[in-house]
C-alpha positions in Angstrom: 0.0 0.0 0.0 2.9 2.3 0.9 4.5 1.7 -2.4 1.3 2.4 -4.4 0.9 5.6 -2.4 4.6 6.8 -3.1 4.0 6.0 -6.8 0.8 7.9 -7.0 2.4 10.9 -5.4 5.4 10.8 -7.9 2.9 10.5 -10.9 1.0 13.5 -9.5 4.1 15.6 -9.2 5.2 14.6 -12.8 1.6 15.5 -14.0 1.8 18.9 -12.5 5.2 19.5 -14.1 4.0 18.4 -17.3 1.0 20.9 -17.1 3.3 23.6 -16.2 5.4 22.9 -19.2 2.3 22.6 -21.4 1.0 26.0 -20.1 4.4 27.5 -20.7 4.6 26.2 -24.2 1.2 27.6 -24.9 2.1 31.0 -23.5 5.3 31.1 -25.8 3.3 30.1 -28.8 0.8 32.8 -28.0 3.7 35.3 -27.8 5.1 34.1 -31.2 1.6 34.5 -32.7 1.2 37.8 -31.4 4.6 39.0 -32.7 3.6 37.6 -36.2 0.4 39.4 -36.0 2.1 42.7 -35.4 4.1 41.8 -38.4 5.6 43.9 -41.1 2.7 46.0 -41.9 0.9 46.0 -45.3 2.3 45.0 -48.6 2.0 47.2 -51.7 2.9 45.8 -55.0 3.8 48.4 -57.8 3.5 46.9 -61.3 4.7 49.6 -63.8 7.0 50.6 -66.6 10.1 52.8 -66.7 8.2 55.7 -64.9 8.1 53.3 -61.8 11.3 51.5 -62.6 13.3 54.8 -62.1 14.7 54.9 -65.6 18.1 56.6 -65.8 18.3 56.6 -61.9 19.1 54.3 -59.1 16.0 52.5 -57.7 16.4 54.3 -54.4 16.0 57.7 -56.1 12.7 56.6 -57.7 9.2 57.6 -56.5 8.4 54.0 -55.5 11.2 53.9 -53.0 10.5 57.4 -51.7 6.8 56.5 -51.4 7.5 53.8 -48.7 9.2 56.4 -46.5 6.6 59.0 -47.2 3.8 56.6 -46.2 5.8 55.6 -43.0 5.8 59.3 -42.1 2.0 59.2 -42.3 1.7 56.3 -40.1 1.3 53.6 -42.7 3.9 50.7 -42.2 4.1 49.5 -45.7 6.4 47.1 -47.4 6.5 48.2 -51.0 7.4 45.6 -53.7 8.5 47.3 -57.0 7.9 44.8 -59.9 8.2 47.5 -62.6 10.3 47.0 -65.8 11.4 49.6 -68.3 9.5 49.1 -71.5 6.7 46.9 -70.0 3.3 46.8 -71.7 0.0 46.0 -70.4 0.2 42.6 -72.0 3.6 41.9 -70.2 2.2 43.1 -66.9 -0.8 40.9 -67.3 1.4 37.7 -68.0 3.6 38.6 -64.9 0.9 39.5 -62.4 -0.4 36.1 -61.4 3.0 34.9 -60.2 3.6 38.2 -58.4 0.3 38.0 -56.5 1.1 34.4 -55.5 4.7 35.3 -54.4 4.1 38.5 -52.4 0.3 38.3 -51.4 -0.1 42.1 -51.5 -2.7 44.0 -49.8 -2.8 46.6 -52.5 -1.6 46.7 -56.2 -0.8 49.8 -58.1 -1.1 49.3 -61.9 1.1 52.0 -63.8 1.0 50.5 -67.4 -0.3 51.5 -70.8 2.2 54.3 -71.7 4.2 52.0 -73.9 1.1 50.5 -75.5 0.1 54.1 -76.5 3.5 55.0 -77.7 3.5 52.0 -80.0 -0.1 52.5 -81.2 -1.5 49.2 -79.8 -5.2 48.8 -80.1 -7.1 50.6 -77.3 -9.4 47.7 -76.9 -6.4 45.4 -76.1 -5.2 47.9 -73.5 -8.5 48.1 -71.8 -8.8 44.2 -71.9 -5.3 43.9 -70.3 -5.9 46.6 -67.6 -9.2 45.1 -66.6 -7.9 41.6 -66.4 -5.0 42.9 -64.1 -7.5 44.7 -61.8 -9.7 41.8 -61.6 -6.9 39.3 -60.9 -5.5 41.4 -58.0 -8.9 41.9 -56.6 -9.6 38.2 -56.7 -6.5 37.7 -54.7 -7.9 40.0 -52.0 -6.0 43.1 -52.9 -7.2 46.5 -53.5 -6.3 48.2 -56.9 -5.1 51.6 -57.8 -4.9 52.3 -61.5 -2.7 55.3 -62.6 -3.7 56.9 -65.9 -1.1 57.6 -68.5 -0.8 60.3 -71.1 0.8 60.1 -74.7 1.9 62.6 -77.3 -0.7 63.3 -80.1 1.3 61.5 -82.6 -1.6 59.1 -83.6 -4.3 61.9 -83.9 -7.0 63.1 -81.6 -9.2 60.1 -82.0 -6.7 57.5 -80.8 -5.3 59.8 -78.0 -8.8 60.5 -76.8 -9.6 56.9 -76.7 -6.4 56.0 -75.0 -6.9 58.6 -72.2 -10.4 57.5 -71.8 -9.4 53.9 -71.2 -8.3 54.4 -67.6 -11.4 55.9 -66.0 -13.6 53.4 -68.1 -11.6 50.3 -66.7 -11.7 51.8 -63.2 -15.5 52.2 -63.2 -16.0 48.8 -64.8 -13.8 47.0 -62.2 -14.2 49.1 -59.1 -10.6 49.9 -59.0 -9.3 53.2 -57.6 -8.3 55.8 -60.2 -5.3 58.0 -59.2 -3.8 61.0 -60.9 -1.4 61.1 -63.7 2.0 60.4 -62.0 3.8 63.1 -64.1 1.1 65.7 -63.6 3.3 68.1 -61.6 6.5 67.6 -63.6 5.8 66.8 -67.3 5.7 70.3 -68.5 8.8 71.5 -66.7 11.9 70.7 -68.8 14.1 71.2 -65.7 12.4 68.0 -64.1 12.6 65.8 -67.1 15.4 63.9 -68.7 16.8 65.0 -72.0 14.4 62.4 -73.7 11.4 64.4 -72.5 9.7 61.3 -71.3 11.3 60.3 -68.1 11.5 62.4 -64.9 14.7 63.3 -63.1 15.7 62.6 -59.5 14.6 66.0 -58.6 11.1 65.2 -59.9 10.6 62.1 -58.0 9.6 63.8 -54.6 6.9 65.6 -56.6 5.6 62.5 -58.0 5.3 61.1 -54.6 3.4 64.2 -53.4 1.0 63.8 -56.4 0.3 60.0 -55.7 0.3 60.1 -51.9 -3.3 60.7 -51.2 -4.4 58.0 -53.6 -1.8 55.5 -52.2 -3.2 56.2 -48.7 -6.7 55.7 -49.8 -5.9 52.3 -51.2 -3.9 51.2 -48.2 -6.0 52.2 -45.4 -8.6 49.6 -44.4 
């Protein structure tokens, strides 16, 4: 009887120790989960062409990199993923977007494409289809979408230029995407802020681009 009683007490002590270890482990797991919950903030994917790829500059000088710091100053902890490529068209962006969405799982997507389509005279219907497909794919992944309109020289005549310009608000309305301002709105007419090609903005122009886009970026990122 004494042996059984001693064994029972030992088992009870072991059970108590095991319970304490279990509780400690649960507490540690909760702490890890909590840290993960506070996380890295939101993720913003920018899918653009040379305007967002900082053509002729370092990436750190471009508006996309500067926007991350500007958003942080406004209380938005955002990790910005710049997936822009110089020369990119809407068709190229459409092909690349699914893999980017799967890899980065962004909370918001900025689509800054179409300029190269217009400069090459690509069909406007094709541009609209590609923009809409990208917006819908991003939305299906759970991301909010900001569409940035582009402008082109009047080389192909007023009919094409007008249809091109009208593509962006039409796609935004059809898909429910946000429509931002033209990124170069504050710099395109100032030769001092444009590179010699007259198409790409200088390093000095990049902060102004951020100022132009910041309200729209905030709107698409805030819950």
